C-alpha positions, 0 to 999 in steps of 0.5 A: 496523526494519519494522513491521506494520500492519493496515488494516480496511474497513467490510466487515471485510476486513483488509489486513496491511502491512509498512513498508519500512525507508526509510519514516517515514509510512504513510497513515491510510486506504487503498483496500481491495484486496478491495472498494475501500472505505476501509480505516482504519489500526490505528495499529500497535496489532497484534501484530507477528508477523502475516504481512503480505500487502502491502508498502509500497515506493517505486516506481522505475519506471512498471512498478512503479507499474502493478504496484501501482496497476492491481489496486487502482484499475484502469488510470487513469493515463497513463504521463506521470502515472506518470512525474510520481509517480516522485519517490523519495518517493511510496509504494504498497502491493503484494501480496507475491509 
């Protein structure tokens, strides 16, 4: 069952995420997509009927990694570095379309 979580940064931005069914662990801290500040997990202590804006997923291609990374971090990795992250375990969050 997918779970809803909220990450909040010191500027008050909230990133509402939904876990993918195959994930057991999400990070305690992420980069706020709005201001690039650190955003801290609420530990799933939020109402589960919130509408998520981001989803956790396991990228299967370099294009999927770029889709998630570039809007948040910029184009900071080479294709070789992305390829090294395609281990089937690493997860990213991306804006829900």
